[in-house]
N, C-alpha and C positions, 0 to 999 in steps of 0.2 A: 197139589198143594192142599194142606189141611184146611178145613172149613167148618163152619157151624153146621149143626145137624138139620137146620131148616134154611130155606131161602128167604130172601127179603130182609135179612137182619144185617146191619152194618157190622163188619168185623172189627175187632179191637186190635189196635197196633200201638204198643207202648213206645214211648221215647227212650233213647239210650240212657238218659239220666235216671230212669226209673228201674232199669234192669240191674240186678245185683246177685250176689251169690248167697246161697244157703248151703252150708257144708253138712251133709248128712251124718258125718262122724268118721274121722280118720282113725286109723289103728292107734294102739297105745303109744304114748309119746316116746317110749323107749324103742319101739319098732318103727316109728315114723317121725323122727326128729325134724327132718327137713320140711315135712308137711306142716307141722305145728308152727315152726319158725316162720314159714311163709305167710301165715295168717296174721302176723303182727306187722307185716310190711305196710308202711304208710301209703295211702291212696288206693288200696285194694277195695273195690266196692262190695264189702261184706255186709249182709243183712243180719246173719247170725251163724253160729257154729255149734254143732251138737257134740256134747261130751258123753261118750258111751264107755264107761269104765270097764264093765264086765257084764254085758247084756243088761245094763242098769247101773246103779251107783256102786255095786260091789258090797262086800260085807264090812268094810272099814275104809277110812280115808286112804287114798293112794297118794303118796307124796309126789310122784311124778305128774299125776293128773292135777293135783293141787297147784303145782308150779305152773303147768300149762294153762290152767284156767285163770290163775292170777295174772299171768302175762297178757292174756287176751283182754281181761277186764281193764288192766292198766293201759292197753292200747285202744280202749273204747269199743271193743267188740262184744256184742251180746252173746252170752253163753247159755245154751239150752241143755237141759238134762234129757236123756233118752229113756222113755217109758214104753215098754212093749205091751200093747193091749191084746196081743194074740187073737186078733179078729173078734174081740168081745168076750173071750173065755177067761181072761185074767181077772182074778178076784179084785173087787173094788178096794178092799183093805190093803192088799199088796201094792197096788198102784200108789195109794196115798202114802204108805210107809216109805216106798222108794222116793217119792217126791220130797218127803221131809228129810231124808238122808241127803239128797242132792242139795237141798237148801242149806242144811246145817253144815255139810262138809265142803261144798264147792261154791256156794253162794250164787247159784244159777239164777237167771232172770226169766226163765220160762221153761217150756218143755215141748219136745217133739213126741207126740203120741203115735208111735210106730204101729203098723199093722192095725190101723183103726178100721172098724166096720164101716160098711157103705150103705147097708140096707135101712129102710125106713123103720123097721121093727126095732133096730138097735139104737135109734137116735135118742130116745129118752135116757137110756143108760149112759150114753156118751155125754149127754148134757149134764147129767148128775156128776160125772167125773170132772168135766171141764169147769163147772160151777164151783166144785170143791177146790180144784187147783187154783182157780182165780182168787178164792178166799185165802188159801195158803200163801199164795204169792203176793197178795195185796196188789193185784194188777198183774203185771208180767205179760209174757208173750206166749201164746199157745198155737201150736201147729198140729193139725190132724194129718197123720201120714197114711192116707187112704191108698195112694198109688194108682187110683182110678177115679173117675167122676162118681161121687156118692149121690145119694138122695139130696135134693137141693136144700132141705132144712138144716143140713150140717153146716152150711155157710154161716149160720147165726150162732154156732156153738163154739167158734174159735176165731183167732185172728187170721189164720191162713189155712188153706187146704192143699195138700199134695195131690194133685189131680192126674199126674202122670209119673210113674216110676217104672222104667223098663228099658229095653234095647232100642237102639237107633233104627233098626229094621222095622219096628212097630211105630216109632215116633214120627218118622218122616211121612207116614200115611195116616196118621191119627186124626181124629175129629174132636172138636171141642163141644161140650154140651151147650145147648142153646141158653140155658138159664144162667151160665157164667157171664153172659153179656150184661147182666144187671148189676155186676159188681166190678170195682176197679181192679187193675192188674195186680196191685199189691196184695190181693187176697189169695193169689194162686202161685203154686210152686211146681216146677217140673224137674225131675231127676232123670237123666238119660245117660246110659252107658254104651260103650262100643261105637262112639262117633268117630269116624276117621277124620284126620286133620283136614282133608280136602273138602269135607262136608260141614265144617265147623260154622262157617258163615250161614249156610243154609239152615242149620239147626237153630242158630240165634234168631234168624228171620221167622222161623216157625213159632218160637217162643213168644216173640213180640206179636205176631199175627194172631196167635191164640189167646193173647191177653194174660200171659204169665209175667209176674214182676220179679220173681226169685227163681234162680236156676242153679243146677250143678250139672255140668257136662263133663264127660271123661271119655278117653279113648280106651280105657281099661275094660276088660270083659268080666262078666259075672260068672266066675269059674267055680267058686267053692262055697256057695250058699247065699243067704239073704243079704243083699246090698254089699257083697264083698268087693264089687267093682269100685265102690266109693271110698274105700279105706286108704287109698293112696292118691298122690298128686297126679293129675292128668299130665301126660307128656307135653301138652301144649298150654300149660298153665299161663306162662308169660304172654303167649299170643292172645288167649281169650281175655285176660285181664286188660291188655291194651285195646282189644277190639271193643269191649264194653265201655272202657274209658275209666278215668280216675274217679274215685268216689270217697265217701266217708261212711263209717259204720253208722247204723241207725239204732 
């Protein structure tokens, strides 16, 4: 069973009412129409959905993505733009330019900063980026897509941190960093692929036990590159929606 990295600390277990979905970004609406339609189904406990047009906002507004984003907003679902930080190598100006395009074209309400650095040395640069994005958004919701536990100071730089992104084989034996116990579950996100249907309830228990408030679980495998497993609907979508329980978008 996953556990904190030190003993003598009470483990965090969130209630079902606090657990919901963060969708890392489905394929283009023309390629995944069923997936995008499912996101507007009433009662689905969605916290947010990432819109990734073309590894970012693309060169011009995409009419199909405009329609998909509009439907989500009308359904009360928070839409985030996808910004790739490339582990800290992406120029600051490029990130801000992409952010402006997302806001102008798709009226996003925040951003997922994918491939965000995790080291202490990169924290100042990430804080500069998130502070600028907060000003551009006039608030909004920021998620740092680390994919692993970062230096603790990152917790003060955004609304949420993705502290796990990877396969079920790693997740089921994973450990949660001690410092995360100082924060509520709504601050942490877990993305897990390759979870068999027979282990779905176990995976949900791990997320609650480790103190994650937002999840995306799928039975798909990561076959063709970064986060490819998350571009389609899990085969057990209806089951996991029922398991977590009805909810409303935040």
